[in-house]
C-alpha positions as CSV (number, residue, x, y, z in Angstrom):
1,M,0.2,0.1,-0.2
2,R,2.6,2.5,0.9
3,R,4.7,1.2,-2.2
4,Q,1.5,2.5,-4.3
5,N,1.1,5.7,-2.4
6,S,4.9,6.8,-3.0
7,L,4.4,5.6,-7.1
8,C,1.7,7.7,-7.2
9,L,3.1,10.8,-5.5
10,A,6.3,10.0,-8.0
11,L,4.0,10.5,-10.8
12,A,2.3,13.2,-9.4
13,L,5.5,15.3,-9.2
14,L,6.6,14.1,-12.3
15,F,3.9,15.5,-14.2
16,A,3.8,19.0,-11.9
17,A,7.5,19.2,-12.5
18,P,6.9,21.1,-16.2
19,F,4.3,23.5,-14.8
20,L,6.4,24.4,-11.5
21,V,9.4,25.4,-13.7
22,S,7.1,27.7,-15.9
23,I,5.8,29.3,-13.2
24,T,9.1,30.3,-11.7
25,R,10.3,31.2,-15.2
26,A,7.1,33.5,-15.7
27,Q,7.6,34.8,-12.5
28,S,11.3,35.9,-12.7
29,Q,10.4,37.3,-16.7
30,D,7.8,39.7,-14.9
31,S,10.2,40.6,-11.9
32,Q,12.8,41.3,-14.8
33,S,10.1,43.5,-17.1
34,D,9.4,45.5,-13.7
35,S,13.3,46.6,-13.2
36,V,13.6,47.3,-17.1
37,A,10.5,49.9,-16.8
38,E,11.4,51.1,-13.5
39,A,15.2,51.7,-15.1
40,A,13.3,54.1,-18.1
41,R,11.1,55.8,-15.6
42,K,14.7,56.8,-13.8
43,A,16.2,57.7,-17.0
44,R,13.4,59.9,-18.3
45,A,13.1,61.7,-14.8
46,Q,17.0,62.6,-15.0
47,K,16.5,63.9,-18.5
48,K,14.0,66.5,-17.7
49,P,15.5,69.5,-17.0
50,A,14.8,71.7,-13.9
51,D,11.8,74.3,-14.7
52,K,13.1,77.6,-15.4
53,P,11.3,80.6,-13.8
54,A,9.2,82.7,-16.3
55,P,10.5,85.9,-17.1
56,V,8.9,88.9,-15.6
57,I,8.2,91.9,-17.9
58,T,9.6,95.6,-16.8
59,D,9.1,98.9,-17.7
60,D,13.4,98.6,-18.6
61,I,12.5,95.8,-20.8
62,L,9.8,97.4,-22.8
63,K,11.3,101.0,-23.1
64,P,14.0,99.8,-25.5
65,S,11.9,98.6,-27.9
66,N,9.6,101.5,-27.8
67,A,12.7,104.1,-28.5
68,T,13.7,101.9,-31.3
69,A,10.3,101.8,-33.1
70,V,10.5,105.6,-32.6
71,Q,13.5,106.0,-33.8
72,S,13.5,103.7,-36.8
73,Q,10.1,105.8,-38.1
74,P,11.7,108.9,-38.7
75,G,14.5,107.2,-40.9
76,T,11.8,105.7,-42.8
77,A,10.1,108.5,-43.2
78,A,13.7,110.3,-44.5
79,S,14.6,107.2,-46.4
80,S,11.3,107.4,-48.4
81,D,11.6,111.2,-49.0
82,A,14.7,110.7,-50.3
83,A,13.5,108.0,-52.9
84,T,10.7,110.2,-54.1
85,S,13.3,113.1,-54.4
86,S,16.1,110.6,-56.7
87,A,12.7,109.5,-58.6
88,S,11.5,112.4,-59.4
89,A,15.3,113.9,-59.8
90,G,15.7,110.9,-62.3
91,A,12.5,111.7,-64.0
92,Q,13.4,115.3,-64.6
93,G,16.6,114.3,-65.8
94,S,15.5,112.0,-68.4
95,A,13.0,114.5,-69.6
96,D,15.7,117.3,-70.0
97,S,18.0,114.6,-71.8
98,A,15.2,113.7,-74.0
99,D,14.5,117.5,-75.0
100,K,18.2,117.8,-75.3
101,S,18.3,114.9,-78.2
102,A,15.6,116.2,-79.8
103,N,16.7,119.4,-79.8
104,S,20.2,117.8,-81.2
105,Q,17.8,116.2,-83.8
106,D,16.2,119.1,-84.7
107,K,19.3,121.4,-85.2
108,E,21.2,118.5,-87.4
109,K,18.2,118.2,-89.4
110,A,18.0,122.0,-89.8
111,A,21.8,122.1,-90.5
112,A,21.6,119.0,-93.5
113,E,18.4,120.8,-94.8
114,L,20.5,124.1,-95.2
115,S,23.7,122.5,-96.5
116,S,21.2,120.5,-99.2
117,L,19.9,123.8,-100.3
118,K,23.1,125.7,-100.7
119,E,24.1,122.9,-103.2
120,Q,21.1,123.3,-105.1
121,V,21.4,126.8,-105.4
122,A,24.9,126.6,-106.5
123,E,24.1,124.1,-108.9
124,A,21.0,126.3,-109.9
125,Q,23.3,129.4,-110.4
126,K,26.1,127.0,-112.5
127,A,22.8,125.9,-115.1
128,L,21.9,129.8,-115.4
129,D,25.6,130.8,-116.2
130,L,25.6,127.8,-119.2
131,A,22.1,128.9,-120.3
132,K,23.1,132.6,-120.5
133,R,26.4,132.1,-122.5
134,E,24.7,129.4,-124.8
135,L,21.9,132.2,-125.3
136,A,24.5,134.9,-126.1
137,L,26.3,132.4,-128.8
138,E,23.5,132.1,-130.3
139,Q,22.1,135.6,-130.3
140,D,25.7,136.7,-131.9
141,N,25.3,133.6,-134.7
142,L,21.6,135.0,-135.3
143,Y,22.5,138.7,-135.3
144,S,25.9,138.4,-137.5
145,K,23.6,137.2,-140.4
146,T,22.3,140.0,-142.7
147,D,19.4,138.3,-143.0
148,Y,18.5,137.2,-139.8
149,Q,15.0,138.5,-139.9
150,T,14.3,136.1,-142.1
151,D,15.9,133.0,-140.1
152,R,13.0,131.5,-138.6
153,A,14.9,129.0,-137.1
154,G,17.7,131.0,-135.5
155,K,14.8,133.5,-134.3
156,A,13.1,130.1,-132.7
157,K,16.2,128.9,-131.1
158,V,17.1,131.9,-129.3
159,D,13.7,132.5,-127.8
160,G,13.7,129.6,-126.9
161,L,17.0,129.6,-125.2
162,S,15.6,133.1,-123.8
163,Q,12.8,131.4,-122.2
164,Q,15.1,128.6,-120.3
165,V,17.2,131.4,-119.1
166,T,14.3,133.2,-117.7
167,D,13.1,130.0,-116.5
168,K,16.3,128.9,-114.6
169,Q,16.6,132.7,-113.1
170,Q,13.1,132.0,-111.5
171,A,14.0,128.6,-110.2
172,L,17.6,130.2,-108.8
173,D,15.3,133.5,-107.0
174,D,13.2,130.8,-105.4
175,L,16.0,128.5,-104.2
176,K,17.9,131.7,-102.8
177,T,14.6,132.9,-101.1
178,R,14.2,129.6,-99.3
179,L,17.6,129.3,-98.3
180,A,17.3,133.0,-96.8
181,E,14.3,131.7,-94.9
182,L,15.7,129.1,-93.5
183,Q,19.6,130.6,-92.8
184,S,17.0,133.6,-90.6
185,K,15.4,130.2,-88.6
186,A,18.6,128.8,-87.8
187,D,20.2,132.2,-86.7
188,A,17.0,132.7,-84.5
189,Q,17.2,129.1,-82.9
190,A,20.6,129.1,-82.1
191,P,21.6,130.3,-78.4
192,A,23.1,133.7,-77.8
193,S,26.7,131.8,-76.8
194,E,26.7,130.7,-80.7
195,T,26.0,134.2,-82.2
196,P,29.1,135.6,-83.7
197,P,30.6,138.6,-82.0
198,G,29.9,141.7,-83.3
199,P,32.5,144.4,-84.2
200,P,35.2,145.4,-81.8
201,Q,34.5,149.0,-80.1
202,L,36.6,151.6,-80.3
C-alpha cells in the first residue's frame, strides 16, 4: 500500500515538475520587466530639465523697444522722402535729356537741309550761267547774219534759250528765297553764345 502511494506521489511530482518550472520562469520574467520599466522611468526623470522660472516683464525691458521703434520711424520717412526725390530727379533728368536729344536732332536736320539747299543754289547758278552763255552765242550767230530777220529757225532757237534763261533765273531766285528763310530761322534758334561777335568798339 505504501509502495503504491509513493508511486502515485512520484508520478504526480513528475507531471507537476514542468508546470512548476514554467511558473518560476514567468515570475522571473515579470520581475525583470518590472526592473527594466523602473530603470526607464528613472532615466526619463533624470533627463527632464529643471523648470525655469517665467521671465518678469518690466518697464526697463519695454522702453528700449519703443525707443527703437520711434527712432526707426523718422529714418523710414527720410528714406522714403529721399527715394521720392531721387525718382523725381531721375524723371526730370530723363525729360531734360530727351529734350536735349530732340533739340540736337532738330538742329542736325536743319543743318543738313541748309547744306542741301546751298548745294541746290550753287547747281542752279551754274545751270543759269551756262544757259546765258549759250543764249549769248546763239544771239551772236543770229544777229551776225545780214538776213537774220528771215532766219526763223535761228530766231526760234534764241527765243527758246531766252525762255530757258528766264525759267532758270526764276528757279534760282526761289531757291535763294528759301535759303534766306532757312538761314534766318537757324540764326534765331541758335543760342546767344553761338551768335557771331560784333565789331570791336573803339
